[in-house]
C-alpha positions in Angstrom: 29.0 -74.8 11.5 28.9 -73.8 7.9 27.4 -70.4 7.3 26.3 -68.3 4.4 27.6 -64.8 4.2 26.8 -61.8 1.9 29.6 -59.2 1.5 28.3 -56.0 0.1 31.1 -54.0 -1.4 34.1 -56.0 -2.7 37.0 -53.5 -2.4 40.0 -53.7 -0.1 38.3 -54.3 3.2 35.1 -56.1 2.0 37.2 -58.3 -0.3 39.7 -59.1 2.4 36.9 -60.0 4.9 35.4 -62.3 2.2 38.8 -64.0 1.7 39.2 -64.6 5.4 35.7 -66.0 5.8 36.2 -68.3 2.9 39.7 -69.6 3.9 39.7 -69.5 7.7 36.0 -70.3 8.3 35.2 -72.2 5.1 31.9 -70.3 4.9 30.0 -69.8 1.6 30.5 -66.1 0.5 28.1 -64.3 -1.8 29.5 -61.1 -3.3 27.2 -58.1 -3.9 28.7 -55.0 -5.7 27.2 -52.1 -7.6 30.0 -52.6 -10.2 29.5 -55.7 -12.3 33.2 -55.5 -13.2 34.2 -55.6 -9.5 32.0 -58.5 -8.8 33.3 -60.5 -11.8 36.9 -59.7 -10.8 36.2 -60.8 -7.2 34.8 -64.1 -8.5 37.8 -64.7 -10.8 40.2 -64.0 -8.0 38.5 -66.5 -5.7 37.5 -63.8 -3.2 33.8 -64.9 -3.3 32.0 -68.1 -4.1 29.2 -66.6 -6.1 28.0 -63.2 -7.4 24.6 -62.3 -6.0 22.0 -59.6 -6.0 20.9 -57.7 -2.9 18.0 -60.1 -2.3 20.5 -62.7 -1.1 20.6 -60.9 2.2 17.2 -62.4 3.0 18.7 -65.9 3.1 22.2 -65.6 4.7 23.4 -65.8 8.3 25.8 -62.9 8.1 25.8 -59.6 6.1 28.9 -57.5 5.9 28.4 -53.9 4.7 31.7 -52.6 3.1 30.6 -49.7 1.0 31.5 -45.9 1.2 30.3 -44.4 4.5 27.9 -42.0 2.9 25.8 -44.8 1.5 26.3 -47.3 4.4 23.7 -45.9 6.8 20.8 -46.2 4.4 21.9 -49.6 3.2 22.1 -50.8 6.8 18.4 -49.9 7.2 17.5 -51.7 4.0 19.4 -54.8 5.1 17.9 -54.9 8.5 14.4 -54.6 7.0 14.8 -58.0 5.2 17.3 -60.2 7.1 16.4 -63.3 9.0 15.5 -62.7 12.7 18.8 -64.3 13.9 21.1 -62.9 11.2 24.1 -60.8 12.1 24.7 -57.5 10.3 27.9 -55.5 10.6 29.5 -52.7 8.8 33.3 -52.0 8.5 33.3 -48.3 7.8 35.8 -45.8 9.4 33.1 -43.5 10.7 30.5 -44.9 13.1 28.3 -42.1 14.6 26.2 -41.6 11.5 25.4 -45.2 10.9 24.7 -45.8 14.5 22.2 -42.9 14.6 20.5 -44.1 11.5 19.7 -47.6 12.8 19.1 -46.8 16.4 15.3 -47.1 16.3 15.1 -50.1 13.9 13.3 -53.1 15.3 16.3 -55.3 14.4 18.9 -52.9 15.9 20.1 -55.7 18.1 21.1 -57.7 15.0 23.5 -54.9 14.0 27.1 -54.4 15.2 29.1 -51.2 14.3 32.6 -52.5 13.6 35.8 -50.7 12.5 38.8 -53.0 11.8 41.8 -50.8 11.8 43.6 -52.2 8.8 44.2 -51.4 5.2 46.6 -50.4 2.5 46.7 -47.5 0.0 45.3 -49.7 -2.7 41.6 -50.2 -3.7 39.3 -52.5 -5.6 39.0 -56.3 -5.5 42.6 -56.7 -6.7 43.7 -55.0 -3.4 42.1 -57.7 -1.2 44.6 -59.8 0.6 44.7 -62.6 3.1 46.1 -61.9 6.6 45.4 -58.1 6.3 43.9 -58.1 9.8 46.4 -60.2 11.7 47.6 -58.5 14.8 45.5 -55.3 14.2 42.9 -53.6 16.4 39.2 -54.0 15.8 36.7 -51.5 17.3 33.1 -52.3 18.2 31.0 -49.2 18.9 27.8 -48.8 21.0 28.1 -52.5 22.1 25.1 -52.1 24.5 22.7 -51.6 21.6 23.6 -55.0 20.1 22.4 -58.3 21.5 24.8 -60.5 23.4 24.4 -63.0 20.6 25.3 -60.5 17.9 28.4 -59.4 19.9 29.4 -63.0 20.5 29.1 -63.8 16.8 31.1 -60.7 15.8 33.8 -61.5 18.4 34.2 -65.0 17.1 34.7 -63.7 13.6 37.3 -61.0 14.5 39.0 -63.3 17.0 39.3 -65.7 14.1 40.9 -62.9 12.1 43.5 -62.6 14.8 42.4 -59.1 15.8 42.3 -57.5 19.2 38.9 -56.0 19.8 38.2 -52.9 22.0 34.9 -51.2 22.7 34.0 -47.5 22.2 31.2 -45.1 22.0 30.5 -44.2 18.4 30.8 -40.4 19.0 34.2 -40.9 20.8 35.4 -43.2 18.0 34.8 -40.6 15.3 36.5 -37.9 17.4 39.7 -40.0 17.9 39.8 -41.5 14.5 39.8 -38.0 13.0 43.3 -37.4 14.5 45.0 -40.8 14.1 43.6 -41.8 10.7 41.7 -39.2 8.8 44.2 -36.4 9.5 47.0 -38.6 8.3 45.3 -39.2 5.0 44.6 -35.4 4.5 48.2 -34.5 5.3 49.4 -37.1 2.9 47.1 -36.0 0.1 48.1 -32.3 0.6 51.8 -33.1 0.8 51.5 -34.9 -2.6 49.4 -32.0 -4.0 52.0 -29.4 -2.8 54.9 -31.2 -4.3 53.2 -31.8 -7.6 52.2 -28.1 -7.8 55.7 -26.9 -7.1 57.7 -29.5 -8.9 56.5 -29.6 -12.5 59.3 -32.0 -13.6 58.0 -35.3 -12.5 61.3 -37.0 -13.2 63.0 -34.8 -10.6 60.4 -35.9 -8.0 61.1 -39.6 -8.6 64.9 -39.0 -8.7 65.0 -37.1 -5.5 62.3 -38.9 -3.5 63.8 -40.8 -0.6 62.1 -43.3 1.7 60.9 -40.5 4.0 58.9 -38.8 1.2 57.7 -42.1 -0.1 56.4 -43.3 3.3 54.8 -39.9 4.1 53.0 -39.6 0.8 52.0 -43.3 0.6 48.4 -42.6 1.7 47.9 -40.1 -1.1 47.5 -43.2 -3.4 44.3 -44.1 -1.5 40.9 -44.1 -3.2 39.4 -40.6 -3.5 36.0 -42.3 -4.0 36.2 -43.8 -0.6 37.9 -41.0 1.3 35.9 -38.0 0.2 32.7 -39.3 1.9 34.8 -40.1 5.0 36.1 -36.5 5.3 32.6 -35.1 4.8 30.9 -37.6 7.1 33.3 -36.8 9.9 33.4 -33.1 9.1 33.1 -31.7 12.6 35.9 -33.8 14.1 38.1 -33.4 11.1 37.8 -29.6 11.0 38.8 -29.5 14.7 41.8 -31.7 14.0 42.8 -29.6 11.0 42.6 -26.4 13.1 45.2 -27.9 15.5 47.4 -29.2 12.7 47.3 -25.8 10.8 48.1 -24.0 14.1 51.2 -26.2 14.7 52.3 -25.8 11.1 52.0 -22.0 11.4 54.0 -22.0 14.6 56.7 -24.2 13.1 56.9 -21.9 10.1 57.4 -18.9 12.3 60.2 -20.6 14.2 61.9 -21.2 10.8 61.3 -17.6 9.8 62.9 -16.4 13.1 65.8 -18.8 12.7 65.1 -20.1 16.2 67.1 -23.2 16.0 66.7 -24.0 19.7 62.9 -23.7 19.7 62.8 -25.9 16.5 64.9 -28.5 18.2 62.7 -28.5 21.3 59.5 -28.7 19.3 60.8 -31.8 17.5 62.3 -33.3 20.6 58.9 -33.1 22.4 57.2 -34.7 19.4 59.8 -37.6 19.5 57.8 -38.9 22.5 55.3 -40.3 20.1 57.7 -43.2 19.4 57.4 -44.2 23.0 53.7 -44.4 22.8 53.7 -46.3 19.5 56.4 -48.7 20.7 54.2 -49.4 23.9 51.2 -50.1 21.8 53.0 -52.6 19.6 54.3 -54.6 22.6 
């Protein structure tokens, strides 16, 4: 059945969801963005069918919230205030506890589903939106029990159609685990890039000497600061805990090098090699 969808926020994730809903589902997609330039670009690129104002959420069947996580909770309330009684509303942010707490007492809480599709690139803006971004990736739905069966079913149909594997988690647990496997990765990449730029003033030397290892490790440092700053602050408690563990391991590794303890260095790295077994198992 043909549906009307409003996608609020037309960056990498919002734009890619819009593309998928247009191509795979053949739904009519209205794009809403605070930036007129982004909205215009999304229309030119065929990501959306029409540029719309916020009021369009009153008339559509599905609302996708894809804006920075510091603004998403309040927007979710405003959307739920005006959507149709049978409309589905879901967000795609990478922190879930704050938004779930914000909407928990809303009369239309059952219409809302807290979603985190684990997919992305280091690029941002409408130009970064791509088709097939979500294929084969994991999608997380949080606090499933607070959404209606109908809302969960609709959401599952969408993400099944995007060829994603969906798992369910508590929002608090989600934020705890994502701090380690995603947020810490971005912080370490940003800080590696910062450290190299501070030490190596000759940019030509960086590019001449940078191998594939450096390029892959620092890739995430190209990500949007506008998007990631609110994520780091929004998940502050969990990120600080993960940073404490990371800094502890860095300090211990530094001391092994200072002590020229080759055997202990080898053992430390060998133990860490086990992570490849875990990752290979997940990919199977």
